[in-house]
C-alpha positions, -999 to +999 in steps of 0.1 A: +364-156+119+359-130+091+339-155+071+316-162+101+310-124+106+302-120+070+278-149+069+261-136+101+257-101+086+242-116+054+217-137+075+208-107+096+203-086+065+180-113+050+159-115+082+155-077+084+147-074+047+121-101+049+105-084+079+104-050+062+089-065+030+062-085+048+047-054+065+021-046+039-001-077+036-026-068+010-043-038-008-079-031-016-081-008-045-112+008-061-109+022-096-130+049-112-139+056-148-149+020-156-179+015-179-178-023-187-162-056-178-135-050-205-123-019-184-121-042-154-100-067-175-077-039-187-069-029-151-064-065-140-040-071-169-020-040-161-017-050-124-006-085-134+025-071-149+038-060-115+063-086-103+056-084-066+019-091-069+008-127-063-029-125-069-057-101-079-093-107-071-115-083-091-151-074-082-167-061-114-198-047-097-178-024-073-147-019-095-126-031-066-095-053-066-081-072-037-044-075-043-021-099-024+017-100-026+043-126-031+060-137+001+088-114+013+083-091-017+090-054-015+057-036-022+057-004-041+023+013-037+030+040-063+037+013-089+002-002-082-014+032-087+006+038-119-006+005-133-042+016-129-034+050-145-015+033-174-047+013-181-065+046-186-083+048-152-079+065-119-078+053-083-109+062-062-098+045-030-066+028-019-065+009+013-036-012+025-033-036+053-003-033+075+012-057+101+017-030+127+038-053+149+065-052+122+069-015+120+081+011+144+056+039+146+070+071+161+052+093+186+042+117+158+025+088+140+050+083+113+066+051+101+089+041+072+088+012+048+115+007+021+125+044+021+089+057+020+074+076+049+038+072+060+021+097+082-010+087+100-032+117+097-063+103+114-065+072+136-050+054+165-030+022+165-044-005+188-014-025+201-035-056+205-043-057+167-017-072+144-032-059+112-045-024+107-061-009+075-050+025+063-064+045+034-041+068+015-056+103+012-030+119-012-040+130-047-041+102-071-050+076-044-086+089-038-113+105-058-110+143-066-141+149-045-127+132-014-093+148-019-109+183-016-118+174+019-081+170+029-064+193+004-057+222+027-049+199+057-020+179+042+012+190+026+022+171-006+057+158-002+076+133-023+079+099-007+055+108+021+020+094+021-008+106+044-031+080+059-064+076+077-070+045+096-101+026+085-122-001+100-122-023+069-114-059+074 
């Protein structure tokens, strides 16, 4: 009987973990400071070192990267930002796509993924939509010019990201 309970708990943990980890489906990242295609390659190589990333599709003209993740991988958005910074560039825009049916969003528009809290600063979740796009508006995830727009309105807190819902598909 004890073995059956133990196996049941392990299976339950695996199911819950895979649900948590499959919440963020992809990221669209725009970098700044690029001057040539070699800069683009430098960022791509830095991102490729991240173990939970499955594929990266760069667009040299717009300096954007569509990043998809390995199935059931725990996504660390800060690690993605740090990879761009380590390559010598900065993030101008960071949008992630979230399966909102796999998260519990509180009445004060907060939700948690893998110990990180997300606070929806602007936007409304439509219950009919499975995937919603959110832009992170914290320093280091947007351009300095855009950050000035939100600077006095958000409070920087460790492990809390502020979001605006976008219409990107």
